[in-house]
C-alpha positions in Angstrom: -12.0 -168.1 -76.6 -14.5 -168.5 -73.7 -11.6 -169.2 -71.3 -9.7 -166.2 -72.4 -12.8 -164.0 -72.1 -13.5 -165.3 -68.6 -9.9 -164.8 -67.5 -10.0 -161.2 -68.8 -13.3 -160.6 -67.0 -11.8 -161.9 -63.7 -8.8 -159.6 -64.2 -11.1 -156.6 -64.7 -13.1 -157.6 -61.6 -9.9 -157.8 -59.5 -8.8 -154.4 -60.7 -12.2 -152.8 -59.8 -12.3 -154.6 -56.4 -8.7 -153.6 -55.6 -9.4 -150.0 -56.4 -6.9 -149.9 -59.3 -9.7 -148.4 -61.3 -12.8 -146.8 -60.0 -15.4 -147.3 -62.8 -16.0 -149.3 -65.9 -15.2 -146.2 -67.9 -11.7 -145.9 -66.2 -11.2 -149.6 -66.9 -12.2 -149.2 -70.5 -9.7 -146.4 -71.0 -6.9 -148.4 -69.6 -7.9 -151.5 -71.7 -8.6 -149.4 -74.9 -12.1 -150.8 -75.3 -15.5 -149.3 -74.8 -17.2 -149.1 -71.4 -20.2 -150.9 -72.9 -17.9 -153.8 -73.8 -16.5 -153.9 -70.3 -20.0 -153.8 -68.9 -21.1 -156.7 -71.1 -18.0 -158.9 -70.7 -17.3 -158.4 -67.0 -20.5 -160.4 -66.4 -18.4 -163.5 -67.1 -16.6 -163.0 -63.8 -19.9 -163.7 -62.1 -20.8 -167.0 -63.7 -22.0 -169.8 -61.4 -19.3 -171.9 -59.9 -20.8 -175.0 -61.5 -20.4 -173.4 -65.0 -16.8 -172.5 -64.3 -16.1 -176.1 -63.1 -17.6 -177.6 -66.2 -15.6 -175.2 -68.4 -12.3 -175.2 -66.6 -12.0 -178.6 -64.9 -14.2 -180.9 -67.0 -13.5 -179.1 -70.3 -17.1 -179.4 -71.4 -17.8 -177.5 -74.6 -20.3 -174.7 -74.5 -23.6 -174.9 -76.4 -23.6 -171.1 -76.8 -21.4 -168.3 -78.0 -19.4 -166.1 -75.6 -21.9 -163.3 -76.3 -24.7 -165.6 -75.2 -22.7 -166.6 -72.2 -22.7 -163.0 -71.0 -26.5 -163.0 -71.1 -26.5 -166.4 -69.2 -24.5 -164.8 -66.4 -27.6 -162.7 -65.6 -29.6 -165.8 -64.9 -29.9 -167.4 -61.4 -27.0 -169.7 -60.8 -29.3 -172.8 -60.7 -30.3 -172.1 -64.3 -26.9 -171.3 -65.8 -25.5 -174.8 -66.4 -28.5 -175.9 -68.5 -28.4 -172.6 -70.4 -24.7 -172.8 -71.1 -24.3 -176.4 -71.9 -27.7 -177.5 -73.1 -30.7 -178.9 -71.3 -28.7 -182.0 -70.3 -26.2 -179.8 -68.5 -23.3 -181.0 -70.6 
């Protein structure tokens, strides 16, 4: 589930950056979800590279839910690994 959510967030980010949609609301309409959901989930496209490496390449399991991972994306990159994978960093 986290990998699918991250892939979806990156897809949305690319659509916004490419100008295919102008706002989260436009994106929400095309995706048939709420703009609040877009706003919360798109944060996954801005996770620290170290978090993405652990998830995608090393296949380390998360210590948190996808919902919690969206909140972790708001943290500074230096703090995200410990927050996502536990204090040991996975």
